[in-house]
Structure formats: C-alpha cells, structure tokens
Phi, psi and omega in degrees: 000167186246120179275100177297338178296339176291346175279349179269100183208178171293154169286154183279010174241012180296139173226103191293328180227135178215128178230128175228143176210157175215129179233133179239126184231117178278112176302118193280053180225132181141169189297322181260028182229183195293320181248150172078026180293343180253017181298140170306148183307316181292319180291319181298328182294335183268310192252346189260152161083024180270150176231134186249142177220149175220140173244137179236139179223123179220134183211148170294159175285166182260153184294151180263145179253115185261145185228156179224208184276161181272164178249119180305128176080359179266123182261079183182191180281087191258347189268027175284135171279181172258143168260113183248080187222068185296336181261014172055045174287156173304139173276358178270150190259356183079046179304135180248105182307326184297338183265359184293131182238106188298327183291348184247019181300324184273001185268137179271159181053040176270111190303318186291343179262007187276128184254321178262135183294134180288155173082354184261334180240111189230168181286154185281159179291152184307138181056030169233158183269132178294156188258012179287141176287169184308311169228154179253160180278059172235125194241158166305158174301149182285159184260132170231132184203130172231131175243143183233157176211154177225124184222153182216139179249125177257124178260137176243194184292142183073220183265009185279127174226154176233125181253121175263129185215126178243136187226150176226112177266139187052061194294332180270006175054047184276133178267143174243123183260144181192213181061035184286129179287123181243015173264124185294341181276350177276142180297337179262022181307135177076009181257150177282134179234358177220155176218141180215167174119037180289144167295137180227131179237156181204156180232128176232155178229128184236130184250131175238130180211000000 
C-alpha cells in the first residue's frame, strides 16, 4: 500500500532562516565632512571623502532528498529509501570542515567527508516502497558570506566625476560545503563532494560626464 502521509514534508528549497543586511558608512574625514574640513586639496584627495559599505548574507541549508533503487513495473514514486533509525539518532555524522581533502572528492567511503551518518538511511527491500518522506529535515551546510567595498568620488569641472571603487567579495574567505550525495546506491553516499567560496577582490574606475 502507499502511505500518502510521506508526501507531507518540507519543500526541497525550504530555508528556515535567512538574514541579509547592508550597511553604508561615510567615513567622517574630508572637506565636506565632520573632520578635516580644512585639509589641503592634495591630502583630501588621498584620505578624505571615502565611503565604506558591507553586505552580509546568511542562510540555513536546504533539505536533502534521498533516493534508492527503482521498482520494475511500478508507476509511481518508487525510489524512496528506508529510514532505519529506531532510536532517533541524529542523521548527521559530525562533518569537520578542517578535515576536508579536495584530492579525495571522488573516493567512496571516505570517512572524513561523511556528512550523513552511515546505516541510518538505506535502500528499501526489493519490491517494497521505502518509508522515507519526500525530503527529510536534514540540510546542506548553512551559507555565510560578507562583501565589503571602499569608494571615493572625485569631482572635476562641470558634471565630470570619477569614482574609484575597491571591492572584496567573501572577505573572510568562508568556505561553503555541499554536493552531498543522496543516492544510497552510490559508494560516496552521504559525503560532501564540493567546496566553494574563494575570496575575490577587484578595483574599478567609473567616469561620469
């Protein structure tokens, strides 16, 4: 028989918590600011009139959808695995990012990359429907990211302006781990297989006239 209650679950794009913020701060040094109103022109061009900004983005991970083997001849959602967890243990294995080894991404049964605890989510028995919900409340690692910028506008005769801008994306060089294998038939099941989040910097010059 088919248990329709298993369809009542989180969406696979659910994010319980999301926080975004933006702060723009005019550094109060320069001819038209609180301090340094009498700065010589050359010095003001160097230290005066700068604006600092920071953007923050933080979010919970999204739920994982686990799959198993198909059932020949079954016209329905047959590739659900079984959740074998009578003692309600945590499904998480305690992944330690400090032990992540990019060279071992392709290796199966690599303990240091294990994100899902072994033995708790398994393939269903032959010709039976698995008891796992559509998605489980087991999520990708959460996202953390901060971008900063420092900019200054130089004004010339008429309406001509030049903006100097330096930006740093992911300024704290935070890594986000993901690519968790959710197919119980894969030798890498439950393992982290991707990492992203390199710090990137750039300098830009904008002319308005």
